[in-house]
Backbone as numpy.savetxt, mean C-alpha at the origin, in Angstrom:
# Nx Ny Nz CAx CAy CAz Cx Cy Cz
-0.87 -2.06 -15.39 -0.20 -3.25 -15.93 -1.12 -4.36 -15.72
-1.00 -5.35 -16.62 -1.94 -6.64 -16.58 -1.52 -7.48 -15.40
-2.43 -8.00 -14.88 -2.16 -8.95 -13.81 -1.34 -9.97 -14.18
-1.41 -10.48 -15.30 -0.40 -11.73 -15.62 0.97 -11.25 -15.86
1.06 -10.09 -16.44 2.81 -9.43 -16.53 2.97 -9.04 -15.20
2.18 -8.48 -14.60 2.57 -8.15 -13.00 3.03 -9.41 -12.12
2.51 -10.47 -12.28 2.72 -11.46 -11.61 4.25 -12.12 -12.27
4.31 -12.13 -13.44 5.60 -12.49 -14.05 6.79 -11.96 -13.73
6.52 -10.24 -13.62 7.33 -9.45 -13.33 7.53 -8.84 -11.80
7.22 -9.46 -10.99 6.73 -9.10 -9.65 8.07 -8.57 -9.00
9.05 -9.09 -9.10 10.26 -8.63 -8.43 10.69 -7.29 -8.87
10.67 -6.95 -10.25 10.93 -5.94 -10.87 10.12 -4.88 -10.60
8.53 -5.24 -10.22 7.60 -4.06 -9.76 8.25 -3.96 -8.24
8.77 -4.59 -7.58 8.79 -4.26 -6.24 10.17 -3.32 -6.26
10.95 -3.52 -7.26 12.36 -2.65 -7.07 11.54 -1.30 -7.67
10.81 -1.11 -8.65 10.14 0.29 -8.97 9.38 0.70 -7.77
8.82 0.07 -6.99 7.94 0.69 -5.81 8.77 1.08 -4.79
9.95 0.30 -4.70 11.14 0.89 -3.75 11.59 2.06 -3.95
11.70 2.18 -5.44 12.31 3.79 -5.87 11.10 4.83 -5.80
9.83 4.42 -5.30 8.97 5.45 -5.21 7.83 5.52 -6.43
7.86 4.51 -7.25 6.96 4.45 -8.21 5.68 3.70 -7.74
4.36 4.11 -7.91 3.20 3.67 -7.64 2.79 2.88 -8.87
2.39 1.55 -8.75 2.00 0.74 -9.74 0.68 0.09 -9.70
-0.30 0.29 -10.72 -1.53 -0.04 -10.78 -1.67 -1.57 -11.52
-2.23 -2.34 -11.03 -2.27 -3.54 -11.62 -3.88 -3.76 -12.09
-3.95 -4.19 -13.22 -5.30 -4.25 -14.03 -5.72 -5.63 -14.29
-6.94 -6.09 -14.33 -7.59 -7.37 -14.74 -8.77 -7.04 -15.50
-8.65 -7.42 -16.95 -9.80 -7.00 -17.93 -10.03 -5.54 -18.28
-8.71 -4.81 -18.22 -8.55 -3.46 -18.31 -9.37 -2.63 -17.04
-9.61 -3.27 -16.16 -10.17 -2.68 -14.81 -9.07 -2.56 -13.79
-8.48 -1.30 -13.13 -7.63 -1.45 -11.99 -8.30 -2.32 -10.76
-7.56 -3.12 -10.29 -7.74 -4.04 -9.21 -6.80 -3.88 -7.92
-5.70 -3.30 -8.06 -4.57 -3.49 -7.09 -3.84 -2.11 -7.32
-2.95 -1.88 -6.34 -2.27 -0.70 -6.55 -0.94 -1.24 -5.33
0.19 -1.09 -6.00 1.51 -1.24 -5.26 1.98 0.08 -4.97
2.04 0.54 -3.79 2.46 1.86 -3.36 3.74 1.66 -2.29
4.76 2.54 -2.47 5.82 2.42 -1.53 5.09 2.83 -0.05
5.73 2.24 1.09 5.39 2.14 2.46 6.06 3.73 2.88
5.61 4.54 3.54 6.40 5.85 3.88 7.09 5.33 5.15
8.20 5.89 5.28 9.16 5.85 6.45 8.70 6.10 7.75
8.97 5.46 8.97 8.70 5.96 9.93 8.93 7.58 10.31
9.89 7.97 9.77 10.33 9.53 9.77 9.48 10.41 9.07
8.63 10.00 8.21 7.68 10.71 7.26 6.40 10.98 8.19
5.96 9.87 8.99 4.78 9.94 9.59 4.95 10.59 11.25
4.00 11.46 11.23 3.96 11.83 12.59 2.46 11.53 13.42
2.83 11.04 14.44 1.51 10.51 15.17 1.59 11.47 16.55
0.43 11.94 16.83 0.12 12.76 18.17 -0.37 11.66 19.23
0.29 11.41 20.40 -0.05 10.66 21.35 -1.41 11.08 22.07
-2.28 10.48 22.11 -3.69 10.72 22.76 -4.73 11.44 21.92
-4.38 11.56 20.56 -5.19 12.37 19.52 -6.56 11.93 19.50
-7.00 10.52 19.50 -7.91 10.01 19.57 -8.57 9.24 20.72
-8.14 9.75 21.79 -8.27 8.99 23.17 -9.71 8.97 23.46
-10.30 7.91 23.74 -11.71 7.49 24.11 -12.39 7.28 22.89
-11.86 7.49 21.71 -12.89 7.21 20.61 -12.57 5.78 20.03
-11.80 4.90 20.54 -11.67 3.69 20.08 -12.28 2.72 21.42
-13.08 1.69 21.02 -13.65 0.95 22.13 -13.69 -0.51 21.70
-13.18 -1.39 22.78 -12.98 -2.64 22.41 -14.24 -3.75 23.13
-14.75 -4.61 22.57 -15.85 -5.43 23.09 -15.47 -6.02 24.21
-16.24 -6.55 25.29 -15.76 -7.46 26.49 -15.81 -8.89 26.00
-16.37 -8.98 24.89 -16.44 -10.45 24.37 -15.08 -11.22 24.13
């Protein structure tokens, strides 16, 4: 979908995304953005401690 059309119909696009549709926004016939539904927390599985020690923060 063209960026100008997407801006004009943003509310309708959000309804489509809410229903599970993925929308690609184009500018000059090149894809520049994608609207996708956020998965619900029930669909995501996280394992506690899976990456323990792999993330480090600076002291600064």
